C-alpha positions in Angstrom: 103.5 110.8 116.6 104.5 107.3 115.5 104.4 105.5 112.3 101.2 103.8 111.1 101.9 100.5 109.3 99.4 98.4 107.5 100.2 94.7 107.1 98.4 92.7 104.4 99.0 89.0 104.8 96.7 85.9 104.9 99.0 84.3 107.5 98.0 85.1 111.1 101.4 83.9 112.2 103.2 86.4 110.0 100.9 89.3 110.9 101.1 88.6 114.6 104.9 88.2 114.6 105.5 91.3 112.6 102.9 93.4 114.5 104.3 92.2 117.9 107.9 92.7 116.9 107.5 96.1 115.3 105.5 97.4 118.3 108.0 96.1 120.7 110.9 97.7 118.8 109.0 101.0 118.4 106.3 101.6 121.0 105.3 104.7 119.0 104.4 102.5 116.1 100.8 101.5 115.3 100.4 98.3 113.3 97.1 97.4 111.6 96.6 93.9 110.2 94.3 92.8 107.5 94.2 89.3 106.0 93.3 89.9 102.3 93.8 92.3 99.5 90.1 93.1 99.5 90.3 94.0 103.2 93.3 96.2 102.4 91.3 98.2 99.8 88.3 98.5 102.2 90.6 99.7 105.0 92.2 102.3 102.7 88.7 103.5 101.6 87.5 104.0 105.2 90.6 105.1 107.2 93.5 107.5 107.4 96.2 106.5 105.0 99.0 104.5 106.6 102.6 105.6 106.3 103.6 102.3 104.7 102.1 99.0 103.5 103.7 95.6 104.1 102.2 93.4 101.4 102.2 89.7 100.8 102.0 88.5 97.2 100.4 85.1 97.4 96.9 85.6 98.8 93.6 84.1 97.7 91.0 86.2 95.8 93.3 89.3 95.2 97.0 88.8 95.1 99.6 91.3 96.1 100.3 92.3 92.5 96.6 93.2 92.1 96.6 95.1 95.5 99.6 97.1 94.4 98.0 97.9 91.1 94.8 99.2 92.9 96.9 101.3 95.3 99.1 102.8 92.5 96.0 103.6 90.3 94.3 105.6 93.1 95.5 109.2 93.4 94.9 109.3 97.2 97.0 106.2 97.8 99.6 106.3 95.0 102.3 107.8 97.2 102.1 105.1 100.0 105.3 103.2 100.1 104.9 99.5 99.6 107.2 96.7 100.9 106.5 93.2 99.6 107.0 90.5 102.3 106.8 87.3 100.4 107.8 83.7 100.0 108.1 84.1 96.2 111.8 83.8 95.5 111.8 83.4 91.7 113.9 86.0 89.7 110.9 87.4 87.8 108.9 88.2 91.0 112.0 89.7 92.7 112.7 91.9 89.7 109.1 92.9 89.2 108.6 93.6 92.9 111.7 95.7 93.2 110.5 97.9 90.3 106.9 98.5 91.4 107.5 98.7 95.2 110.1 100.3 97.5 111.4 97.0 98.8 111.1 93.3 98.2 111.8 91.1 101.3 111.7 87.4 101.2 110.3 85.3 104.0 111.7 84.3 106.4 113.1 87.6 107.7 114.1 89.2 110.9 111.7 91.8 112.2 114.6 94.1 113.4 115.9 94.1 109.8 112.4 94.9 108.5 112.2 97.8 110.9 115.5 99.2 109.7 114.2 99.0 106.1 110.9 100.7 107.0 112.8 103.5 108.8 115.1 104.0 105.8 112.1 104.1 103.4 110.2 106.6 105.6 113.2 108.8 106.2 113.2 110.0 102.6 110.4 111.6 100.7 108.5 109.2 98.4 109.0 110.7 94.9 108.4 108.9 91.7 109.4 110.5 88.4 106.8 110.7 85.7 108.9 108.3 83.6 109.1 105.7 86.4 105.3 106.2 87.1 104.6 105.4 83.5 106.8 102.3 83.5 105.2 101.1 86.8 101.7 101.7 85.5 102.5 99.9 82.2 103.9 96.9 84.2 100.9 96.9 86.5 98.5 97.0 83.6 100.0 93.8 82.4 99.2 92.0 85.7 96.4 89.5 85.0 93.6 89.4 87.6 93.0 86.2 89.6 90.0 84.2 88.6 
């Protein structure tokens, strides 16, 4: 049985390119695309948990930081690995993203490189120590909600 990947990005070009590329590189892979943080949460509430989430940061209504916070605060979803796929290249975002997620990949990127990172992440059990969980939760609690 193949991997189930959820892409959350408001750019149809990105979601199409990543979905098409990953499914071509791995025909056993199923890629589901949603275009907002709200749709991501709705998807998670109604469907089987994906193996990994590819998450944009800059989205309207609910940004990627807020989506990550909602995922990490829900016991059913807290162990889903998250990879940020983003155009945010500032040092704060990179550092913050690398702490609260499994990977932080800047756009533009090569889909084959993304697949390698996904395979690496999914090849190891996703374990978070209680100390890291507390740090991540404290950091996520500081994320202001979008107005």
